[in-house]
C-alpha positions as CSV (number, residue, x, y, z in Angstrom):
1,M,12.3,76.6,-35.9
2,A,11.6,72.9,-35.8
3,L,12.4,71.0,-32.6
4,A,14.9,68.9,-34.5
5,A,16.8,72.0,-35.3
6,L,16.6,73.3,-31.8
7,V,18.0,70.0,-30.5
8,A,20.7,70.1,-33.1
9,T,21.8,73.7,-32.4
10,G,20.8,74.2,-28.8
11,N,19.1,77.5,-29.9
12,L,17.0,77.9,-26.8
13,A,17.4,80.3,-23.9
14,P,20.5,79.4,-21.9
15,A,20.1,78.1,-18.4
16,A,20.8,80.6,-15.6
17,E,23.2,79.1,-13.0
18,P,21.6,78.8,-9.6
19,P,23.6,79.6,-6.5
20,Q,25.9,76.7,-5.6
21,T,26.6,75.4,-2.1
22,P,29.6,73.1,-1.4
23,P,28.4,69.5,-2.1
24,A,28.7,66.8,0.5
25,P,31.8,64.7,0.0
26,Q,29.7,61.6,-0.8
27,T,27.8,63.3,-3.6
28,T,30.7,65.1,-5.2
29,R,31.2,62.5,-8.0
30,L,27.5,62.3,-8.7
31,R,27.2,66.1,-9.0
32,S,30.1,66.2,-11.4
33,V,28.5,63.6,-13.6
34,V,25.2,65.5,-13.6
35,R,27.0,68.7,-14.6
36,E,28.9,67.0,-17.4
37,L,25.8,65.5,-18.9
38,L,23.8,68.7,-18.7
39,A,26.7,70.5,-20.4
40,E,26.2,68.3,-23.4
41,L,22.9,70.2,-24.0
42,D,24.8,73.5,-24.6
43,D,25.6,72.3,-28.2
44,P,23.7,69.0,-28.7
45,T,23.7,66.8,-31.7
46,P,20.5,65.2,-33.0
47,G,19.0,62.8,-30.5
48,R,21.5,63.9,-27.8
49,P,18.9,65.3,-25.4
50,W,17.1,62.0,-25.0
51,A,20.4,60.1,-24.6
52,V,21.3,62.6,-21.8
53,A,17.9,62.1,-20.2
54,R,18.4,58.3,-20.2
55,K,21.9,58.5,-18.7
56,L,20.7,60.9,-16.0
57,G,17.7,58.6,-15.2
58,D,20.0,55.6,-14.9
59,L,21.8,57.4,-12.0
60,G,18.8,56.5,-9.8
61,P,16.7,58.3,-7.2
62,D,19.7,60.0,-5.5
63,V,20.1,62.3,-8.5
64,G,16.6,63.7,-8.0
65,P,17.4,66.7,-5.7
66,M,20.4,67.6,-7.9
67,L,18.3,67.7,-11.1
68,A,15.5,69.6,-9.4
69,A,18.0,72.2,-8.3
70,Q,19.0,72.7,-12.0
71,L,15.4,73.5,-13.1
72,E,15.4,77.1,-11.8
73,G,16.5,79.4,-14.5
74,A,17.1,76.6,-17.1
75,G,16.0,77.0,-20.7
76,D,13.1,75.0,-22.0
77,L,15.2,72.3,-23.7
78,K,17.2,71.6,-20.5
79,R,13.9,71.6,-18.4
80,L,12.5,69.1,-20.9
81,V,15.4,66.8,-20.5
82,I,15.5,67.2,-16.7
83,G,11.8,66.5,-16.4
84,R,12.1,63.3,-18.5
85,A,15.2,62.2,-16.5
86,L,13.4,62.7,-13.2
87,C,10.7,60.4,-14.3
88,L,13.2,57.8,-15.4
89,A,15.0,58.1,-12.1
90,G,11.7,57.3,-10.2
91,E,11.0,60.9,-9.1
92,L,7.6,60.9,-10.8
93,G,6.2,63.8,-8.8
94,M,9.0,66.3,-9.6
95,G,9.4,65.0,-13.2
96,R,5.7,65.3,-14.1
97,R,5.4,68.8,-12.5
98,A,8.3,70.0,-14.6
99,L,6.9,68.5,-17.8
100,L,3.4,69.7,-17.2
101,E,4.7,73.3,-16.6
102,L,6.4,73.0,-20.0
103,A,3.4,71.6,-21.7
104,R,1.4,74.6,-20.4
105,G,3.9,77.4,-20.8
106,A,6.7,76.7,-23.2
107,K,6.9,79.2,-26.1
108,A,7.8,76.6,-28.7
109,A,5.0,74.3,-29.8
110,E,7.5,71.5,-30.3
111,I,8.6,71.7,-26.7
112,R,4.9,71.6,-25.5
113,I,4.4,68.5,-27.7
114,Y,7.4,66.6,-26.4
115,A,6.6,67.6,-22.8
116,A,3.0,66.2,-23.2
117,R,4.3,63.0,-24.7
118,A,6.9,62.6,-21.9
119,V,4.1,62.9,-19.4
120,G,2.2,60.2,-21.2
121,M,5.2,57.9,-21.1
122,A,5.4,58.2,-17.3
123,D,2.2,56.2,-16.8
124,E,2.9,54.6,-13.4
125,P,-0.3,54.7,-11.3
126,V,1.1,56.8,-8.5
127,G,-0.5,60.3,-8.7
128,L,-2.3,59.7,-11.9
129,G,-5.5,61.4,-10.6
130,Q,-3.7,64.7,-10.4
131,V,-1.9,64.2,-13.7
132,T,-5.1,63.4,-15.5
133,D,-6.8,66.5,-14.2
134,A,-3.9,68.7,-15.2
135,L,-3.7,67.2,-18.7
136,T,-7.5,67.7,-19.2
137,I,-7.2,71.3,-18.2
138,L,-4.3,71.7,-20.8
139,L,-6.5,69.9,-23.4
140,D,-9.2,72.5,-23.0
141,A,-6.8,75.5,-23.0
142,E,-4.5,74.6,-25.9
143,E,-5.2,76.2,-29.3
144,D,-2.6,74.5,-31.5
145,P,-4.2,71.4,-33.0
146,I,-1.0,69.4,-33.1
147,V,-0.1,70.2,-29.5
148,T,-3.7,69.3,-28.6
149,T,-3.2,66.0,-30.3
150,A,-0.1,65.3,-28.2
151,I,-1.9,66.2,-25.0
152,A,-4.9,63.9,-25.9
153,D,-2.4,61.1,-26.6
154,A,-0.9,61.6,-23.1
155,V,-4.4,61.5,-21.5
156,L,-5.1,58.2,-23.3
157,R,-1.8,56.7,-22.2
158,V,-2.0,57.6,-18.5
159,T,-5.6,56.4,-18.2
160,A,-5.2,53.2,-20.1
161,G,-6.0,50.1,-18.1
162,W,-8.1,51.8,-15.3
163,K,-11.6,50.5,-14.8
164,R,-14.6,52.6,-13.6
165,G,-15.7,51.7,-10.1
166,F,-12.9,49.2,-9.5
167,E,-9.8,51.2,-9.0
168,A,-9.1,54.9,-8.7
169,I,-6.8,56.3,-11.3
170,G,-4.2,57.2,-8.8
171,D,-3.5,57.8,-5.2
172,V,-5.9,60.7,-5.0
173,A,-9.5,61.2,-6.2
174,G,-9.1,62.7,-9.7
175,M,-11.3,63.0,-12.7
176,D,-13.0,59.8,-13.7
177,A,-10.7,58.0,-16.1
178,F,-13.4,57.2,-18.6
179,E,-14.6,60.8,-18.7
180,A,-11.1,62.0,-19.3
181,R,-10.6,59.4,-22.1
182,A,-13.9,60.4,-23.7
183,R,-12.9,64.1,-23.7
184,A,-9.5,63.3,-25.3
185,L,-11.1,61.1,-28.0
186,D,-13.7,63.9,-28.7
187,A,-10.9,66.4,-29.1
188,L,-9.0,64.1,-31.5
189,R,-12.2,63.5,-33.6
190,E,-12.9,67.2,-33.8
191,I,-9.3,67.8,-35.1
192,L,-9.7,64.9,-37.5
193,R,-12.8,66.5,-39.0
194,G,-11.3,70.0,-39.0
195,E,-9.7,72.0,-41.7
196,D,-6.1,71.9,-40.4
197,R,-4.5,69.2,-42.5
198,A,-1.4,68.7,-40.3
199,G,-3.6,68.5,-37.2
200,A,-5.9,65.9,-38.9
201,R,-2.9,63.7,-39.8
202,A,-1.5,63.9,-36.3
203,A,-5.0,63.1,-34.9
204,A,-5.4,60.1,-37.2
205,L,-2.1,58.6,-36.1
206,V,-3.0,59.0,-32.4
207,L,-6.4,57.5,-32.9
208,G,-5.0,54.6,-34.8
209,E,-2.3,53.9,-32.2
210,N,-5.0,53.9,-29.5
211,D,-7.1,51.2,-31.2
212,Q,-9.5,53.8,-32.8
213,E,-8.3,53.2,-36.3
214,T,-11.8,52.7,-37.8
215,E,-12.7,56.4,-37.6
216,A,-9.4,57.4,-39.1
217,H,-9.0,54.5,-41.6
218,A,-9.5,56.6,-44.8
219,L,-6.8,59.2,-43.9
220,L,-4.4,56.5,-42.5
221,S,-4.7,54.5,-45.8
222,E,-3.9,57.7,-47.7
223,M,-0.9,58.4,-45.5
224,A,0.4,54.8,-45.6
225,S,1.2,55.2,-49.3
226,E,3.6,58.1,-48.6
227,P,7.4,57.6,-48.3
228,S,7.6,59.6,-45.0
229,D,7.9,58.9,-41.3
230,E,4.2,59.6,-40.9
231,G,3.5,57.3,-43.8
232,R,5.5,54.5,-42.1
233,R,3.6,55.1,-38.8
234,A,0.3,54.9,-40.6
235,A,1.3,51.7,-42.4
236,L,2.4,50.1,-39.0
237,V,-1.0,51.0,-37.5
238,L,-2.9,49.4,-40.4
239,R,-0.6,46.4,-40.7
240,G,-0.7,45.7,-37.0
241,V,3.0,45.0,-37.0
242,R,3.9,42.9,-33.9
243,P,7.2,42.7,-32.0
244,P,9.4,39.6,-32.5
245,W,8.3,37.8,-29.3
246,I,4.7,37.9,-30.4
247,E,5.8,36.4,-33.7
248,L,7.7,33.7,-31.8
249,L,4.6,32.7,-29.8
250,D,2.5,32.7,-32.9
251,E,5.0,30.6,-34.8
252,I,5.1,28.0,-31.9
253,S,1.3,28.0,-31.9
254,R,1.1,27.4,-35.6
255,K,3.6,24.6,-35.5
256,A,1.7,22.9,-32.6
257,R,-1.6,23.2,-34.5
258,T,-0.2,21.7,-37.6
259,A,2.3,19.1,-36.4
260,Y,1.5,18.1,-32.8
261,V,0.7,14.4,-32.5
262,D,-2.7,14.9,-30.8
263,R,-4.5,17.6,-32.7
264,S,-7.5,17.6,-30.3
265,E,-5.2,18.7,-27.4
266,V,-4.1,21.9,-29.2
267,D,-6.1,25.0,-28.5
268,R,-4.6,28.3,-29.6
269,D,-6.1,30.4,-26.7
270,E,-5.0,27.8,-24.1
271,L,-1.4,27.9,-25.5
272,F,-1.3,31.7,-25.2
273,D,-2.7,31.6,-21.7
274,A,-0.1,29.1,-20.8
275,A,2.6,31.3,-22.2
276,A,1.3,34.3,-20.2
277,K,1.3,32.1,-17.0
278,G,4.8,31.0,-17.7
279,M,6.0,34.5,-18.1
280,A,4.5,35.7,-14.8
281,R,5.4,32.6,-12.9
282,S,9.1,32.9,-14.0
283,L,9.3,36.0,-11.7
284,D,8.6,34.2,-8.4
285,D,6.3,31.6,-6.9
286,F,3.4,34.0,-6.3
287,S,3.2,36.2,-9.4
288,D,0.8,34.7,-11.9
289,Y,-1.4,35.4,-14.9
290,L,-5.1,34.8,-14.0
291,D,-7.4,33.8,-16.8
292,E,-11.1,34.4,-16.7
293,E,-11.8,31.2,-14.6
294,D,-8.9,32.1,-12.2
295,V,-10.3,35.6,-11.8
296,K,-13.8,34.2,-11.0
297,S,-12.4,31.7,-8.5
298,M,-10.3,34.4,-6.8
299,D,-13.2,36.8,-6.6
300,E,-15.3,34.0,-5.0
301,M,-12.6,33.2,-2.5
302,L,-12.0,36.8,-1.5
303,G,-15.7,37.7,-1.5
304,N,-16.7,34.5,0.4
305,E,-19.5,33.7,-2.0
306,Y,-20.1,31.7,-5.2
307,E,-23.1,30.3,-7.0
308,G,-23.6,26.6,-7.0
309,I,-25.0,23.7,-5.1
310,G,-23.2,24.2,-1.8
311,A,-20.7,21.3,-1.2
312,W,-17.1,20.8,-0.4
313,V,-15.8,18.1,-2.9
314,G,-12.7,16.0,-3.4
315,M,-11.5,12.8,-4.9
316,R,-11.9,9.7,-2.6
317,D,-11.1,6.2,-3.8
318,S,-10.9,7.7,-7.4
319,F,-14.5,8.9,-7.2
320,F,-15.7,12.6,-7.3
321,T,-17.0,12.8,-3.7
322,I,-18.9,15.2,-1.5
323,M,-16.5,15.6,1.5
324,S,-19.1,17.7,3.4
325,P,-22.2,19.6,2.3
326,V,-22.6,23.3,3.1
327,Y,-25.3,22.8,5.8
328,D,-27.5,25.7,4.8
329,G,-27.1,25.1,1.1
330,P,-29.4,23.5,-1.5
331,A,-27.4,20.2,-1.8
332,Y,-27.9,19.5,1.9
333,R,-31.6,20.4,1.8
334,V,-32.3,17.9,-1.1
335,G,-30.6,15.1,0.9
336,L,-26.9,15.0,-0.2
337,R,-24.5,14.0,2.6
338,S,-20.8,13.6,3.3
339,L,-19.0,10.9,1.2
340,D,-21.8,10.7,-1.4
341,R,-20.3,9.9,-4.7
342,I,-21.3,12.2,-7.6
343,L,-21.3,10.0,-10.7
344,A,-22.7,12.4,-13.3
345,V,-23.6,16.1,-13.6
346,D,-26.4,16.9,-16.1
347,G,-25.8,13.5,-17.7
348,V,-22.1,13.8,-18.2
349,Q,-20.0,11.3,-16.2
350,T,-17.6,13.0,-13.7
351,N,-14.9,10.4,-14.5
352,D,-14.9,11.7,-18.1
353,L,-15.0,15.4,-17.0
354,G,-12.2,15.2,-14.4
355,F,-12.1,17.0,-11.1
356,E,-11.9,20.7,-12.2
357,K,-14.5,20.5,-15.0
358,S,-16.9,18.6,-12.7
359,I,-16.7,21.5,-10.2
360,K,-17.3,23.9,-13.1
361,H,-20.4,22.0,-14.1
362,L,-21.8,22.0,-10.6
363,K,-21.4,25.8,-10.4
364,G,-23.6,28.1,-12.3
365,P,-25.9,31.2,-12.0
366,K,-28.3,31.1,-9.0
367,G,-31.8,30.0,-9.8
368,T,-30.6,27.5,-12.5
369,P,-31.2,23.8,-12.1
370,V,-28.6,21.0,-12.3
371,K,-29.1,17.2,-12.1
372,V,-26.6,15.1,-10.2
373,K,-26.5,11.3,-10.2
374,V,-25.4,10.1,-6.7
375,M,-24.3,6.8,-5.3
376,R,-24.2,6.2,-1.5
377,R,-22.9,3.1,0.3
378,G,-25.9,0.9,1.2
379,W,-28.0,1.9,-1.9
380,S,-28.7,-0.7,-4.5
381,E,-28.5,1.8,-7.3
382,P,-27.7,5.5,-7.9
383,Q,-30.3,8.2,-7.4
384,T,-30.8,11.4,-9.3
385,F,-31.3,14.8,-7.5
386,L,-32.5,18.0,-9.1
387,I,-30.8,20.9,-7.3
388,V,-31.5,24.6,-7.9
389,R,-28.3,26.6,-7.6
390,E,-28.0,29.4,-5.0
391,A,-25.6,32.0,-3.9
392,I,-23.5,30.2,-1.3
393,R,-21.9,32.1,1.5
394,I,-18.5,30.6,2.5
395,Q,-18.1,30.6,6.2
396,Q,-14.6,31.9,7.1
397,T,-14.8,32.1,10.9
398,Y,-15.8,29.7,13.6
399,A,-16.0,30.0,17.3
400,R,-17.0,28.2,20.5
401,M,-16.4,28.3,24.2
402,L,-14.1,25.5,25.4
403,P,-14.0,24.0,28.9
404,G,-12.5,26.4,31.5
405,N,-14.1,29.4,29.7
406,V,-11.4,29.4,27.0
407,G,-12.7,31.2,23.9
408,Y,-11.7,29.4,20.6
409,V,-11.8,31.3,17.3
410,K,-10.7,29.8,14.0
411,L,-10.1,31.9,10.8
412,V,-10.0,29.9,7.6
413,H,-9.1,32.8,5.2
414,F,-8.4,36.5,5.3
415,S,-11.3,37.4,3.0
416,E,-13.6,40.4,3.1
417,N,-14.9,41.3,6.6
418,A,-12.5,38.8,8.3
419,G,-11.4,41.4,10.9
420,A,-15.0,42.4,11.7
421,E,-16.1,38.8,12.1
422,V,-13.2,37.9,14.4
423,R,-13.9,41.0,16.5
424,D,-17.6,40.0,16.8
425,H,-16.7,36.5,17.9
426,V,-14.3,37.8,20.5
427,R,-16.8,40.3,21.8
428,V,-19.5,37.6,22.1
429,L,-17.1,35.2,23.9
430,V,-16.0,37.9,26.3
431,E,-19.7,38.6,27.1
432,A,-20.2,34.9,27.7
433,G,-17.4,34.8,30.3
434,A,-14.2,33.9,28.3
435,R,-11.1,34.2,30.5
436,A,-8.6,33.5,27.7
437,F,-8.4,32.9,24.0
438,V,-7.0,30.4,21.5
439,F,-6.8,31.8,17.9
440,D,-6.4,29.1,15.2
441,L,-4.6,30.1,12.0
442,R,-3.5,26.7,11.0
443,D,-3.8,26.0,7.2
444,N,-4.8,29.6,6.6
445,G,-3.0,30.5,3.5
446,G,-3.5,34.2,3.6
447,G,-5.7,36.7,1.8
448,L,-6.2,40.4,1.9
449,L,-3.6,42.6,3.6
450,S,-6.2,45.0,4.8
451,E,-8.0,42.2,6.7
452,A,-4.7,41.0,8.2
453,V,-4.3,44.5,9.7
454,A,-7.9,44.5,10.9
455,V,-7.5,41.0,12.5
456,G,-4.2,42.0,14.2
457,D,-5.9,45.1,15.5
458,V,-8.5,42.9,17.3
459,F,-5.9,41.7,19.8
460,L,-3.5,44.7,20.0
461,D,-4.3,47.5,22.4
462,R,-3.6,50.9,20.9
463,A,-2.8,52.2,24.4
464,N,-1.0,55.5,24.3
465,D,0.7,55.0,21.0
466,A,-0.4,53.1,17.9
467,R,1.5,49.9,17.4
468,V,2.9,48.8,14.1
469,I,1.3,45.6,12.9
470,V,3.2,45.3,9.6
471,S,5.3,47.4,7.1
472,S,5.3,46.8,3.4
473,V,8.4,47.9,1.3
474,G,8.6,47.9,-2.5
475,R,10.2,50.0,-5.2
476,P,10.2,53.7,-4.0
477,E,8.5,55.0,-7.2
478,Y,5.7,52.4,-7.1
479,A,5.2,50.9,-3.7
480,P,7.0,53.0,-1.1
481,Q,7.2,51.9,2.5
482,R,3.9,51.9,4.3
483,N,3.4,51.2,8.0
484,F,0.1,49.8,9.2
485,F,-0.9,50.5,12.8
486,S,-3.3,49.3,15.4
487,T,-6.1,51.8,15.8
488,T,-8.5,50.4,18.4
489,E,-8.6,48.8,21.8
490,D,-7.9,45.1,22.4
491,A,-11.3,43.4,22.0
492,S,-10.2,40.6,24.3
493,G,-9.3,43.0,27.1
494,G,-5.8,41.7,27.2
495,R,-6.8,38.2,28.2
496,P,-4.2,35.4,27.7
497,L,-3.8,34.5,24.1
498,A,-2.3,31.6,22.2
499,V,-2.1,31.4,18.4
500,L,-2.0,28.1,16.6
501,V,0.2,27.9,13.5
502,N,1.6,25.2,11.1
503,S,3.3,25.0,7.8
504,G,0.1,25.9,6.1
505,S,-0.1,29.3,7.9
506,A,1.2,31.7,5.2
507,S,1.3,35.3,4.2
508,T,-1.3,37.3,6.1
509,S,-1.5,34.5,8.7
510,E,2.2,35.2,9.3
511,I,1.6,38.9,9.5
512,V,-0.9,38.5,12.3
513,S,0.9,35.7,14.3
514,G,4.3,37.5,13.9
515,A,3.0,40.9,15.0
516,L,1.3,39.3,18.1
517,Q,4.6,37.4,18.9
518,D,6.8,40.5,18.4
519,W,4.6,42.6,20.7
520,G,4.6,39.9,23.3
521,R,0.8,39.6,23.1
522,A,0.5,35.9,22.3
523,R,2.3,32.6,22.5
524,L,2.7,30.8,19.2
525,V,2.0,27.1,19.4
526,G,2.6,24.5,16.6
527,V,5.3,24.2,13.9
528,K,7.2,26.7,11.8
529,T,5.0,28.7,9.4
530,F,5.3,28.6,5.6
531,G,7.4,31.7,5.0
532,K,5.6,33.9,2.5
533,G,6.7,37.5,3.1
534,S,5.6,39.2,-0.1
535,V,2.7,41.4,-1.2
536,Q,0.9,40.9,-4.5
537,S,-1.3,43.4,-6.3
538,L,-3.8,42.7,-9.1
539,F,-3.7,44.5,-12.4
540,P,-6.6,44.2,-14.8
541,L,-5.3,43.7,-18.3
542,R,-6.8,45.9,-21.0
543,S,-5.5,43.6,-23.8
544,T,-8.2,41.1,-22.7
545,G,-10.9,43.7,-22.1
546,M,-10.2,43.7,-18.3
547,K,-11.4,40.0,-18.2
548,T,-8.0,38.7,-17.0
549,K,-5.5,40.0,-14.4
550,L,-1.9,40.0,-13.6
551,R,-1.0,39.1,-10.0
552,L,2.4,40.7,-9.4
553,T,4.7,40.8,-6.4
554,I,5.1,44.6,-5.6
555,A,6.5,44.6,-2.1
556,R,7.8,42.6,0.8
557,Y,6.4,42.9,4.3
558,Y,8.3,43.3,7.6
559,L,7.1,42.5,11.1
560,P,7.3,45.1,13.9
561,S,10.7,43.7,14.9
562,Q,11.8,44.4,11.2
563,R,11.9,40.7,10.5
564,C,11.3,39.7,6.9
565,I,10.1,36.1,7.1
566,D,10.1,35.5,3.3
567,K,11.4,31.9,2.7
568,K,12.2,31.7,6.5
569,G,8.8,31.4,8.3
570,I,8.1,32.1,11.9
571,E,9.3,29.7,14.6
572,P,6.6,29.1,17.3
573,D,7.3,29.7,21.0
574,V,6.1,26.1,21.7
575,K,6.8,23.4,19.0
576,I,4.2,20.6,18.9
577,E,2.4,18.7,16.1
578,D,-0.3,16.1,16.0
579,E,0.7,12.5,15.9
580,A,0.2,10.8,12.5
581,L,-0.3,7.1,11.7
582,A,2.9,5.3,10.9
583,P,3.2,4.7,7.1
584,W,3.0,0.9,7.5
585,E,-0.2,1.3,9.5
586,S,-1.8,3.5,6.9
587,E,-0.9,0.9,4.2
588,E,-2.4,-1.9,6.3
589,I,-5.6,0.0,6.8
590,A,-5.8,0.7,3.0
591,R,-5.0,-3.0,2.2
592,L,-7.7,-4.3,4.5
593,N,-10.2,-1.6,3.4
594,V,-10.6,-0.8,7.1
595,H,-12.0,2.7,6.7
596,E,-14.9,1.6,4.5
597,K,-15.7,-1.2,6.9
598,I,-15.7,1.2,9.9
599,A,-17.8,3.7,8.0
600,E,-20.4,1.0,7.3
601,R,-20.5,-0.1,11.0
602,M,-20.9,3.5,12.2
603,R,-23.7,4.2,9.7
604,E,-25.6,1.1,11.2
605,A,-24.8,2.3,14.7
606,Y,-26.1,5.8,13.9
607,R,-29.4,4.5,12.6
608,D,-29.8,2.4,15.8
609,D,-28.7,5.0,18.4
610,P,-28.0,8.5,17.1
611,A,-27.9,9.9,20.7
612,L,-25.0,7.5,21.7
613,L,-22.9,8.5,18.6
614,A,-23.6,12.2,19.3
615,T,-22.0,11.7,22.7
616,L,-19.1,9.8,21.3
617,A,-18.5,12.6,18.7
618,E,-17.7,15.0,21.6
619,S,-15.7,12.5,23.7
620,D,-15.2,8.7,23.6
621,G,-12.9,8.4,26.6
622,K,-10.3,7.1,24.1
623,R,-12.0,3.7,24.4
624,L,-12.4,1.5,21.3
625,D,-15.1,-0.6,23.0
626,A,-17.3,2.5,23.3
627,Y,-18.1,2.1,19.6
628,P,-20.7,-0.6,18.9
629,G,-19.5,-3.5,16.8
630,L,-15.8,-2.4,16.6
631,G,-14.5,-5.2,18.7
632,A,-15.1,-7.8,16.0
633,L,-13.6,-5.5,13.4
634,A,-10.5,-5.1,15.5
635,D,-10.1,-8.9,15.5
636,E,-10.5,-9.0,11.7
637,A,-7.9,-6.3,11.2
638,G,-5.4,-8.3,13.3
639,T,-2.7,-7.0,15.7
640,R,-0.8,-4.9,13.1
641,V,-3.5,-2.2,13.2
642,S,-3.6,-0.6,16.7
643,D,-6.9,-0.2,18.6
644,D,-6.2,3.5,18.8
645,A,-5.9,3.8,15.0
646,L,-9.2,2.0,14.6
647,R,-10.8,4.3,17.3
648,I,-9.6,7.4,15.5
649,L,-11.0,6.2,12.2
650,A,-14.3,5.4,13.9
651,R,-14.4,8.8,15.6
652,L,-13.9,10.7,12.2
653,S,-16.7,8.7,10.7
654,V,-19.0,9.3,13.6
655,R,-18.3,13.1,13.6
656,R,-19.2,13.2,9.9
657,L,-22.5,11.4,10.5
658,V,-23.4,13.6,13.5
659,A,-22.5,16.8,11.7
660,D,-24.7,15.7,8.7
661,G,-27.5,14.7,11.1
662,R,-27.6,18.0,12.9
663,G,-26.7,20.2,10.0
664,R,-23.8,21.9,11.7
665,R,-20.1,21.1,11.5
666,F,-17.8,20.6,14.5
667,V,-15.7,23.6,15.1
668,C,-12.7,21.8,16.7
669,D,-11.8,18.5,18.5
670,L,-10.3,19.2,21.9
671,Q,-10.0,15.5,22.6
672,E,-7.7,14.5,19.7
673,D,-6.1,17.8,18.7
674,M,-2.8,17.9,20.6
675,V,-1.8,21.4,19.2
676,L,-5.2,22.8,20.4
677,R,-4.7,21.1,23.8
678,R,-1.3,22.7,24.2
679,G,-2.7,26.1,23.2
680,V,-5.4,25.7,26.0
681,Y,-2.6,24.8,28.4
682,E,-0.6,27.9,27.5
683,V,-3.4,30.3,28.3
684,L,-4.7,28.4,31.4
685,A,-1.2,28.5,32.8
686,Q,-1.3,32.3,32.8
687,L,-4.5,32.4,34.9
688,P,-4.8,32.1,38.7
689,A,-5.1,28.5,39.9
690,A,-8.7,27.4,40.3
691,D,-10.1,24.4,42.2
692,D,-13.2,24.2,40.0
693,L,-11.5,23.6,36.6
694,P,-13.5,21.1,34.5
695,Q,-12.1,17.6,34.2
696,T,-10.9,18.2,30.6
697,C,-8.8,21.1,31.7
698,R,-7.3,19.2,34.6
699,E,-6.3,16.5,32.2
700,I,-4.7,19.0,29.9
701,M,-2.8,20.7,32.8
702,D,-1.6,17.3,34.0
703,Q,-0.6,16.3,30.4
704,F,1.7,19.3,29.8
705,G,2.1,20.7,33.3
706,A,5.3,21.6,35.2
707,P,5.9,23.0,38.7
708,P,4.6,26.6,39.1
709,R,7.0,29.5,38.8
710,A,7.5,32.2,41.3
711,D,5.5,34.6,39.1
712,G,2.5,32.3,39.0
713,L,3.0,31.1,35.5
714,T,3.9,27.5,34.4
715,E,7.0,26.6,32.5
716,A,6.4,25.0,29.2
717,A,7.6,21.4,28.9
718,P,10.5,20.9,26.4
719,A,9.3,20.6,22.8
720,E,10.5,17.1,22.5
721,D,8.5,16.1,25.6
722,V,5.2,17.3,24.1
723,A,5.6,16.5,20.4
724,R,3.4,13.5,20.0
């Protein structure tokens, strides 16, 4: 009997009633609804089983145990509906098991077909390794060609979108997705070439619906002329009928190409990319569609490597400018320096290219040459440099020993190996005699969650019990709660620790700083963090051949105290921020072109006495007259620009020159960085008093100090007293 008739008449073995126990009061109503819906299967009308499955699934995860209890002794039709309902309710494990059992053992071929198709529809990635293995076993064992076609279709559906070597096909190690797909396609081709006409027609439809219509084109064309359901399906495959929203986007694209005022600005692919980005970004601030260039940039960022000339660039005075060369890169070796203006790349003017395209032209495969035309202040005309691109490693961690044996570590981004690099720096500093640590996470916008856990583990002692660093919580059926724990010893040996944060500290920076704050391991110093408490996952998109990706928010994270800081941020223990120039003073400096005049004076001074400027780069005593030639410039600027503002501009210029000269950047600036100074104070205040503190440390203690407490620590001065 056909399945349609079975559905219509309910002519399947009746379900045996399992023993019942009194339901809990809070579930009485839900159990009643389940019983009422399942009773509709005793005498169903056409289509009723799937309507029942949808209604049961809409009841949510709480219905799972009740449905599972109904499986025992149930007839095949009821088991089919319950299996589908469990999947819809988010209970993928139980639902798939029930459907796979039916696909393997149901007596009616129609039931096996629908069970296999239902498994294929439940294509969430959780557990797909086991599902793929089970389906492939069924594929080899099934003898009915039409059932085999349905199982092959399920294999193709559940493995769609998974890439060899990049992602496993589930949460366990299962059969390689591409091998499973190949076996399914081979089975379909064999049926297509076989003598069973009904099987060949079914195989042709599945091949066509899975983008393999070329091999089945002849049979699909024949079927498309038939006034039947199969004929209509074949026609849709050949016609490539698209849903209305695709038609909408295509219509907008056509109108733009034919009627938009500036035809040169209309590119069909760019319009569709923009539509995809708009769709993803409408969800939240962090979900996004990543085109091929976005994917490449993200891979470079997370992998800490790209191929190009090796320079940090930006716009300065409307010119495409090298802000700092990478000191072990090819641009530095051929002679490019900070504040050099790049006028052209391979003969194309950067002003015509714009900022992003200029960067794209500078990057390229390693080993390939690029010509850049450069202008530097003091030159009479531009010079052209030939640079051979290389693989550039982006440094993400920096460290040095500060006065008073305070170890300083800065993490720029949570990219690959961030945890290992931070641990190595801490170990080296401990061996060098570090008595305390300052960990700088300012302007660190985040990165890999796994590296956040690894970095937090550096400073958290596992002790007797593992400590939670962070928990992520998403939809139960896709991203159930996961707790991430500390697993190693505190690499710093429990030495006093301050963590520097600001409004640019986001996401994984907040995970680490928040965990250390919650466990009482560190004092947070700075200003409130950004407030990004969500987790994104990357999904390669098969519709673009895996060349683009969807970045989608799948969970929110919670700190050990169960705080969710999304859109809230983390308040530091000590609030302090660096002093900024008053707006009027910045305007006056720009009006008088003071920064360019200072830069020119400092270049002359560096040529005359590089050793003097190297000393000033470390410490200038906060004296303007320490800089050669600045006294006259101060007179030119007039009294509206303070001597200290001129000194700070000179210091920035000098530090650029000295870094370029020695080929090594400055890690930090303890003289001018008030947040760093306060961080040093916080850790020194926790150490025993010492008479041999360096002068810099004594100045810091005097700057922020307060009378000692009975426990030997020093009270922090009120935030308003130290914010400067």
